[in-house]
PARO-285617 format. One line per field, with one value per residue (C-alpha): residue number from 1; residue in one letter; chain; x, y, z. Coordinates in Angstrom, 3 decimals. Example, Ala and Ser with C-alpha at 12.3 -4.5 7.8 and 13.67 -1.06 7.14 Angstrom:
<sites>
n <- [1	2] $
res <- [A	S] $
chain <- [A	A] $
x <- [12.300	13.670] $
y <- [-4.500	-1.060] $
z <- [7.800	7.140] $
</sites>
This chain:
<sites>
n <- [1	2	3	4	5	6	7	8	9	10	11	12	13	14	15	16	17	18	19	20	21	22	23	24	25	26	27	28	29	30	31	32	33	34	35	36	37	38	39	40	41	42	43	44	45	46	47	48	49	50	51	52	53	54	55	56	57	58	59	60	61	62	63	64	65	66	67	68	69	70	71	72	73	74	75	76	77	78	79	80	81	82	83	84	85	86	87	88	89	90	91	92	93	94	95	96	97	98	99	100	101	102	103	104	105	106	107	108	109	110	111	112	113	114	115	116	117	118	119	120	121	122	123	124	125	126	127	128	129	130	131	132	133	134	135	136	137	138	139	140	141	142	143	144	145	146	147	148	149	150	151	152	153	154	155	156	157	158	159	160	161	162	163	164	165	166	167	168	169	170	171	172	173	174	175	176	177	178	179	180	181	182	183	184	185	186	187	188	189	190	191	192	193	194	195	196	197	198	199	200	201	202	203	204	205	206	207	208	209	210	211	212	213	214	215	216	217	218	219	220	221	222	223	224	225	226	227	228	229	230	231	232	233	234	235	236	237	238	239	240	241	242	243	244	245	246	247	248	249	250	251	252	253	254	255	256	257	258	259	260	261	262	263	264	265	266	267	268	269	270	271	272	273	274	275	276	277	278	279	280	281	282	283	284	285	286	287	288	289	290	291	292	293	294	295	296	297	298	299	300	301	302	303	304	305	306	307	308	309	310	311	312	313	314	315	316	317	318	319	320	321	322	323	324	325	326	327	328	329	330	331	332	333	334	335	336	337	338	339	340	341	342	343	344	345	346	347	348	349	350	351	352	353	354	355	356	357	358	359	360	361	362	363	364	365	366	367	368	369	370	371	372	373	374	375	376	377	378	379	380	381	382	383	384	385	386	387	388	389	390	391	392	393	394	395	396	397	398	399	400	401	402	403	404	405	406	407	408	409	410	411	412	413	414	415	416	417	418	419	420	421	422	423	424	425	426	427	428	429	430	431	432	433	434	435	436	437	438	439	440	441	442	443	444	445	446	447	448	449	450	451	452	453	454	455	456	457	458	459	460	461	462	463	464	465	466	467	468	469	470	471	472	473] $
res <- [M	A	S	S	L	I	I	P	V	I	L	A	G	G	T	G	T	R	L	W	P	I	S	R	D	S	M	P	K	Q	F	L	P	L	A	G	E	R	S	T	F	Q	Q	A	L	A	R	V	S	N	A	A	L	F	A	P	P	V	V	M	T	S	D	A	F	R	F	F	A	R	R	Q	A	Q	D	I	G	M	E	P	T	V	V	L	E	P	M	R	R	D	S	A	A	A	I	A	V	A	A	T	I	A	R	A	R	D	P	S	A	I	V	L	T	L	A	A	D	H	V	I	F	D	L	E	L	F	R	A	A	C	L	A	G	R	D	A	A	E	E	G	R	I	V	T	F	G	I	R	P	S	A	P	K	T	G	Y	G	Y	I	R	P	G	A	A	L	G	H	A	A	V	H	A	V	A	A	Y	V	E	K	P	D	E	A	T	A	G	R	Y	V	A	D	G	Y	L	W	N	S	G	N	F	L	F	R	A	D	V	L	L	D	E	L	A	R	Y	A	P	E	V	A	Q	A	A	D	A	A	V	T	N	A	T	T	D	L	G	F	V	R	L	D	A	E	A	F	A	R	A	P	Q	I	S	I	D	Y	A	V	M	E	R	T	E	R	A	A	V	V	E	G	R	F	R	W	S	D	V	G	N	W	A	A	I	F	E	V	T	E	R	D	A	A	G	N	A	A	H	G	P	A	V	A	L	D	A	Q	D	C	L	I	H	A	D	D	V	L	T	A	V	V	G	A	K	D	M	M	V	V	A	S	R	D	A	V	L	V	V	P	R	E	R	A	E	A	V	K	E	L	V	A	A	L	K	K	D	A	R	P	Q	A	T	D	H	R	R	V	Y	R	P	W	G	H	Y	E	S	V	D	S	G	E	R	F	Q	V	K	R	I	L	V	A	P	G	G	V	L	S	L	Q	K	H	L	H	R	A	E	H	W	V	V	V	R	G	T	A	E	V	T	I	G	E	S	K	K	I	V	H	E	N	E	S	A	Y	I	P	I	G	A	V	H	R	L	A	N	P	G	R	I	P	L	E	L	I	E	V	Q	T	G	S	Y	F	G	E	D	D	I	I	R	L	E	D	V	Y	K	R	G	S] $
chain <- [A	A	A	A	A	A	A	A	A	A	A	A	A	A	A	A	A	A	A	A	A	A	A	A	A	A	A	A	A	A	A	A	A	A	A	A	A	A	A	A	A	A	A	A	A	A	A	A	A	A	A	A	A	A	A	A	A	A	A	A	A	A	A	A	A	A	A	A	A	A	A	A	A	A	A	A	A	A	A	A	A	A	A	A	A	A	A	A	A	A	A	A	A	A	A	A	A	A	A	A	A	A	A	A	A	A	A	A	A	A	A	A	A	A	A	A	A	A	A	A	A	A	A	A	A	A	A	A	A	A	A	A	A	A	A	A	A	A	A	A	A	A	A	A	A	A	A	A	A	A	A	A	A	A	A	A	A	A	A	A	A	A	A	A	A	A	A	A	A	A	A	A	A	A	A	A	A	A	A	A	A	A	A	A	A	A	A	A	A	A	A	A	A	A	A	A	A	A	A	A	A	A	A	A	A	A	A	A	A	A	A	A	A	A	A	A	A	A	A	A	A	A	A	A	A	A	A	A	A	A	A	A	A	A	A	A	A	A	A	A	A	A	A	A	A	A	A	A	A	A	A	A	A	A	A	A	A	A	A	A	A	A	A	A	A	A	A	A	A	A	A	A	A	A	A	A	A	A	A	A	A	A	A	A	A	A	A	A	A	A	A	A	A	A	A	A	A	A	A	A	A	A	A	A	A	A	A	A	A	A	A	A	A	A	A	A	A	A	A	A	A	A	A	A	A	A	A	A	A	A	A	A	A	A	A	A	A	A	A	A	A	A	A	A	A	A	A	A	A	A	A	A	A	A	A	A	A	A	A	A	A	A	A	A	A	A	A	A	A	A	A	A	A	A	A	A	A	A	A	A	A	A	A	A	A	A	A	A	A	A	A	A	A	A	A	A	A	A	A	A	A	A	A	A	A	A	A	A	A	A	A	A	A	A	A	A	A	A	A	A	A	A	A	A	A	A	A	A	A	A	A	A	A	A	A	A	A	A	A	A	A	A	A	A	A	A	A	A	A	A	A	A	A	A	A	A	A	A	A	A	A	A	A	A	A	A	A	A	A	A	A	A	A] $
x <- [148.575	150.877	149.627	152.063	153.203	156.499	158.784	161.309	164.400	166.628	170.498	171.694	175.303	177.546	180.001	180.038	183.538	183.610	180.938	183.544	183.384	180.203	179.699	181.853	182.081	180.534	177.137	177.364	175.597	172.483	171.463	171.847	169.801	172.102	169.648	166.312	165.045	164.775	167.829	168.056	167.424	163.870	163.409	163.953	161.735	158.640	159.165	157.911	155.254	151.719	150.436	148.745	151.682	154.673	154.891	156.309	160.165	163.240	166.665	169.662	171.909	175.014	174.913	176.309	172.950	170.787	168.914	169.510	167.947	165.003	164.193	164.550	161.863	159.738	159.764	158.304	155.825	157.314	158.190	160.719	162.232	165.838	168.097	171.987	174.763	178.196	180.454	180.393	180.279	179.481	175.642	175.679	175.587	173.539	171.104	171.303	170.219	167.334	165.927	166.377	164.264	161.510	161.228	160.383	157.699	156.212	157.562	157.100	157.807	158.922	161.698	162.766	166.220	166.815	170.290	169.211	171.631	170.135	167.597	164.773	162.501	159.207	157.530	154.654	157.320	159.241	156.196	155.190	158.914	158.518	155.037	156.595	159.458	157.028	155.464	159.067	159.887	157.186	158.047	161.829	163.675	165.972	165.392	167.409	166.388	168.557	168.142	168.479	171.600	171.492	175.433	178.457	179.381	182.274	181.328	178.583	178.659	176.321	173.919	173.313	169.424	168.886	165.792	162.227	160.681	156.983	156.484	156.368	159.593	161.592	164.839	167.071	170.565	172.626	175.926	176.852	179.869	182.284	182.856	183.885	186.461	184.470	185.017	183.745	180.847	179.547	179.417	177.282	174.937	174.767	174.111	170.913	172.926	171.521	172.926	173.065	171.606	172.122	168.754	167.103	163.708	163.110	161.888	163.535	163.770	165.286	167.652	168.443	168.883	171.131	173.540	173.773	174.954	177.069	177.811	177.613	179.386	177.447	173.975	175.065	176.443	173.534	171.133	173.601	173.573	169.735	168.756	171.123	169.938	168.703	166.260	167.855	165.596	163.201	166.364	167.420	171.049	172.671	174.957	178.705	180.136	178.111	177.924	181.631	182.225	180.656	183.170	183.195	181.464	178.630	175.548	176.610	179.861	178.266	175.133	174.001	177.014	176.854	172.945	170.778	168.046	169.093	166.605	166.585	163.679	164.087	163.354	162.028	162.257	165.082	167.632	171.306	173.591	174.698	177.830	179.997	179.796	179.588	176.611	174.830	174.961	173.258	170.397	170.528	168.273	170.694	170.555	170.658	174.342	174.251	175.405	173.870	173.482	172.638	172.984	174.050	175.732	176.810	178.317	179.666	180.747	180.765	179.467	178.312	179.566	178.597	178.737	177.569	177.517	177.135	175.950	179.157	178.821	180.577	181.356	182.925	184.219	185.070	185.229	184.101	183.515	184.451	182.820	183.314	181.927	182.135	181.787	182.273	185.634	186.815	186.439	186.876	187.740	187.757	187.042	184.023	185.711	187.878	185.032	186.457	189.690	187.791	187.977	191.753	191.483	189.836	191.980	195.366	193.514	192.917	196.652	197.492	195.188	193.295	189.976	187.831	188.407	185.847	184.466	182.311	182.324	178.569	178.565	175.136	174.102	170.694	169.381	170.347	173.501	175.963	178.950	181.882	181.682	185.088	187.718	191.136	193.394	190.784	187.508	185.401	181.996	179.849	176.201	173.773	170.226	168.364	165.411	161.542	161.993	165.420	167.193	171.172	172.981	173.088	177.083	179.992	183.014	186.485	187.803	185.662	182.507	179.668	177.178	174.130	172.476	169.023	168.181	165.244	162.940	162.626	165.313	165.294	168.276	169.599	171.986	172.712	169.521	168.295	165.790	164.663	163.188	165.078	163.923	164.644	167.575	167.383	170.990	172.413	175.704	177.455	180.155	183.302	182.518	178.866	176.364	174.139	171.936	169.949	166.558	164.068	160.479	158.925	157.574	160.068	163.812	166.014	168.973	171.841	175.068	177.396	180.521	183.218	185.564	188.633	191.990	190.603	187.843	187.807	184.580	186.767	186.013	182.013	181.576	177.952	176.169	172.761	171.787	168.523	170.423	172.594	175.815	178.873	181.205] $
y <- [45.242	46.330	45.214	46.340	43.719	42.717	43.519	40.556	40.600	37.718	38.162	35.776	36.953	34.993	31.964	29.523	28.226	26.024	23.872	22.922	21.160	21.531	25.464	27.540	30.478	29.441	28.366	28.987	26.948	29.214	27.990	24.260	21.612	20.935	20.260	19.436	18.858	22.623	24.920	27.250	30.030	28.763	27.581	31.147	32.704	29.710	31.235	34.569	33.343	34.354	36.642	38.013	38.651	39.463	41.589	40.479	39.801	41.821	39.788	40.935	39.067	39.282	39.798	36.406	34.848	36.925	35.052	31.676	33.416	34.595	31.146	29.586	31.996	30.958	27.631	27.692	30.591	33.738	37.322	39.061	42.476	41.105	43.864	43.092	44.396	45.385	43.983	42.175	45.045	42.744	42.817	46.483	47.605	45.049	45.872	49.710	49.192	47.029	49.929	52.760	50.475	49.596	53.066	54.378	51.676	52.896	55.599	53.005	49.729	47.122	45.123	41.147	40.428	37.250	35.051	32.820	30.134	29.341	26.738	27.170	24.382	24.983	27.422	28.354	29.311	31.321	33.379	33.887	35.233	37.319	38.920	39.281	41.338	43.492	44.746	45.906	46.985	49.503	50.799	51.798	48.892	47.213	43.284	40.490	36.950	34.956	30.738	28.843	27.118	23.234	23.062	25.140	25.911	27.960	28.902	31.402	34.663	34.735	37.459	38.649	39.597	42.162	43.899	42.525	45.288	44.409	42.108	38.305	36.919	40.241	41.959	44.580	43.431	43.962	42.715	41.392	38.909	37.614	33.544	32.451	29.385	26.060	26.847	30.190	29.195	26.833	29.765	31.594	28.648	28.011	31.815	31.824	33.442	32.943	32.360	35.912	34.073	37.428	37.762	41.241	42.889	46.890	49.473	50.781	54.577	53.969	51.543	53.918	57.001	54.703	53.955	57.533	57.935	55.343	54.518	57.495	56.627	53.140	55.020	57.723	55.392	53.080	55.822	56.790	53.545	53.175	56.957	56.113	52.873	51.389	48.772	45.797	42.812	43.569	43.241	46.362	47.398	49.433	52.211	50.799	53.954	54.682	51.106	50.720	53.587	51.894	50.153	46.396	45.935	43.915	45.245	43.790	45.861	49.151	49.144	46.135	46.385	50.333	51.107	51.728	50.574	46.936	43.889	40.291	37.928	34.568	32.501	28.788	27.579	25.135	26.976	26.363	28.760	25.439	26.876	23.866	20.227	19.456	21.716	19.919	16.614	18.302	18.999	15.610	12.289	9.870	6.219	3.483	3.922	7.217	8.201	10.972	9.852	12.082	10.587	7.148	6.589	3.295	2.849	-0.645	-0.837	3.030	5.220	8.688	9.937	12.161	10.939	13.234	11.704	14.456	11.869	9.386	6.245	6.721	4.142	4.482	1.274	1.447	5.065	6.795	10.386	11.319	13.364	12.674	14.639	13.577	15.639	14.962	16.289	16.770	14.754	16.268	13.960	15.310	14.768	16.082	17.960	19.954	21.221	24.808	23.893	23.378	27.080	27.027	23.959	25.968	29.260	26.828	25.815	29.146	30.388	26.961	28.436	25.157	25.763	23.095	25.761	28.367	26.518	23.484	21.166	22.100	25.969	27.815	30.398	32.768	30.050	26.920	24.901	22.983	20.372	19.127	14.950	14.539	16.279	15.703	17.254	18.099	17.485	18.399	16.757	18.640	18.299	20.936	21.774	24.652	25.623	26.038	29.481	29.591	31.384	31.118	34.153	34.627	33.976	32.596	30.758	30.957	27.815	25.011	23.324	21.669	18.524	18.735	15.759	16.294	13.457	14.862	17.737	19.653	22.422	25.624	26.032	28.816	28.428	31.667	32.432	29.263	28.035	24.463	22.691	19.317	16.634	13.990	11.258	14.417	16.505	19.087	20.419	24.383	24.809	26.572	30.507	30.045	32.518	30.307	30.150	27.647	28.013	25.841	26.749	23.854	23.183	20.813	21.090	20.445	18.018	17.852	16.376	19.039	17.549	20.396	19.631	21.859	23.678	25.431	25.470	28.285	30.196	33.517	31.571	33.072	36.326	37.159	39.662	39.390	38.311	38.876	38.508	41.307	40.109	41.055	39.155] $
z <- [129.537	126.361	122.810	120.628	118.098	118.380	115.470	115.319	114.251	112.935	112.741	110.181	109.486	111.321	110.043	112.663	112.504	115.637	113.572	110.825	108.414	108.049	108.820	106.678	105.270	101.929	103.545	107.882	110.469	110.407	107.257	107.720	109.373	112.242	115.011	113.014	109.750	109.279	109.517	112.654	110.631	109.669	113.149	114.416	111.939	112.833	116.188	115.214	113.088	115.164	113.527	116.918	118.882	116.145	113.116	109.777	110.516	109.498	108.931	108.529	106.430	104.119	100.405	99.687	101.664	100.423	97.612	100.106	103.217	101.274	99.367	102.998	104.444	101.675	101.819	105.116	104.129	105.479	103.362	105.681	105.066	103.868	105.014	103.757	105.666	103.512	106.254	109.215	112.368	115.494	116.932	117.807	114.465	113.111	116.334	115.378	111.622	113.041	115.878	112.739	110.402	113.127	114.472	110.960	110.557	114.204	116.532	119.416	118.343	120.134	118.698	119.590	118.106	117.867	116.838	113.688	114.912	118.142	119.181	121.404	122.299	124.618	121.949	124.480	127.474	124.713	124.064	127.856	128.296	125.321	126.839	130.384	128.611	126.076	129.058	130.644	127.251	126.872	130.259	128.783	129.586	127.597	128.090	127.605	127.769	130.972	130.822	134.262	133.709	133.414	134.434	135.593	131.724	131.627	127.381	128.266	129.988	133.066	134.257	138.173	138.699	140.601	141.859	140.550	138.233	138.982	136.177	136.021	135.900	134.861	137.048	136.752	135.791	138.869	137.019	133.369	133.921	131.482	130.711	133.994	135.134	136.099	139.766	139.387	136.850	139.896	142.180	139.587	139.338	143.028	143.522	140.985	137.961	134.533	131.145	129.157	125.734	123.828	122.183	123.639	123.574	123.590	122.039	119.522	120.607	123.593	122.498	120.149	122.588	124.627	121.540	121.088	124.702	124.799	121.381	119.538	116.511	116.045	115.978	113.453	111.331	111.318	110.704	107.356	106.169	106.726	105.264	102.307	101.288	98.381	97.211	94.889	93.792	96.815	99.501	101.642	100.712	103.140	102.209	102.651	102.885	106.331	107.592	107.436	110.236	112.700	114.901	115.168	118.678	120.456	121.749	125.255	125.460	123.383	125.530	127.944	130.058	130.674	130.642	133.803	131.586	131.198	132.629	132.390	131.952	133.248	129.996	131.224	127.947	126.806	124.722	123.108	121.113	119.190	119.291	118.770	118.303	122.073	121.954	118.895	121.053	123.813	121.551	119.358	120.604	122.058	121.621	124.885	124.761	124.625	120.988	119.082	115.270	112.161	108.762	107.360	110.728	112.492	116.211	117.444	120.845	121.236	124.341	124.290	120.894	118.530	114.839	112.088	108.555	105.672	103.024	103.518	105.618	108.737	111.269	114.606	117.006	120.186	120.874	123.863	124.596	121.000	118.299	114.774	111.741	108.081	105.276	101.490	101.235	105.333	108.315	111.973	114.530	118.502	122.131	123.186	125.625	123.231	121.028	121.332	119.514	116.020	115.830	116.454	113.895	111.092	111.956	111.260	108.216	106.612	107.485	105.332	102.644	102.227	100.483	102.436	105.415	104.032	100.786	100.422	97.475	97.302	95.931	96.252	93.866	93.455	91.388	92.914	93.522	91.663	92.994	91.778	90.784	89.197	87.409	85.249	82.880	79.965	81.922	84.829	85.939	87.859	89.482	89.107	90.730	89.652	91.402	90.120	88.419	88.880	85.596	85.345	83.287	79.640	79.081	77.663	77.949	76.532	77.274	77.530	76.027	78.052	77.898	79.709	80.336	82.076	85.055	86.308	85.759	82.462	81.085	78.710	77.357	75.004	72.409	70.065	68.921	69.505	72.489	73.262	75.860	77.106	78.973	81.191	79.532	76.805	76.395	75.100	74.062	74.190	72.085	73.327	72.983	72.313	74.179	76.319	79.468	81.681	82.853	85.101	84.128	85.351	88.865	90.050	90.725	87.400	88.023	85.160	85.069	83.197	81.159	80.925	78.334	77.332	78.568	81.485	83.865	86.599	87.864	86.082	82.545	82.965	80.843	81.738	79.413	81.221	84.892	86.363	89.595	88.738	89.463	88.208	85.809] $
</sites>
């Protein structure tokens, strides 16, 4: 029996447009609590927290989400290695980088790659599948997790298991098949095919050898990106020029559909890729009428509906098989059977340059977040939250003055050469052009209301003079 610790790699760089308007480019689904109290990213980290089976994890994400990913990990007591992808290059490049890093840790490293936006129930069954797959991976197999279908769904790729490999529930892969039509999916289910979950377990050196054979440009780009990587505030920043040379291709196309080493372990755990709102409906607890509700939602004479309300009272009356998703600045109404059409909707919104297509009213920063409350020709009001220990940049504005009113916590306010502590129900005034900084020295979040007055309120009126997070102006 193999005894190596598995190095988990959490792939957290996706966008999740099919879960609009809650998931958007500026804050995608893996960092949101869509299927429980924790985000699916946090759930994925917690899934591999057993130190008897798993080594410290590696997280692959983008520069935009680096601080958010680290903070969410710290919130559940984990300290992963966070690797920053300079641009999106699909799963082959990300997994190649992770395998390269793992091989540097241990030449015979076993790697588990998990999508950050999937939901897995039945933790013990998941770990049992990892143990079974580890034995096959030790012997040079690249193992994928196949899921026993609960229905003939057309939204997943399928795997046909081949000969047993001598390990519990592990088989060679006889064939990968693309997403089928409904009739074909029915035949696949009857014939014992499995869903392709897109999660993998392999020896790092084996995967890199197969990449060098079938997708050498990916392997070479990943190796150079890691070799020339730098460390920035504790993050591993891949070399952008090298990483950009990797073709944009999935690991399935690059390796899994071509290699003779592919194997599949049947995961008997319940699984969902929560790829659209219909999938969220399936994993959410439902009432006696079959309605799944989240947030301040009310259903009257409704049946089999999803109502997802993000801090906005949302009432649905007399509807059946509908999905209603309400955020503070956008509302989606769509039949459950048309869940996949949301991706097309978002593309249309982007084409029309609607800001709601990509950006939330709440904007996340390394120190916390802010959101717009109201605005007019000569004013703007924001609600600001600064996490404990958070420090905004030392900055000034050319076109606006600011009033800060603390409503919770304690603020440390720097204005010019003066530094003072501002408590709840106290305020500070920052004149136009004054050099200033806001920080939270306390142990609880700092919340304040900011009233801006002036002639221009764009974020490009922030002139950063000093920044602990090393952002540009």
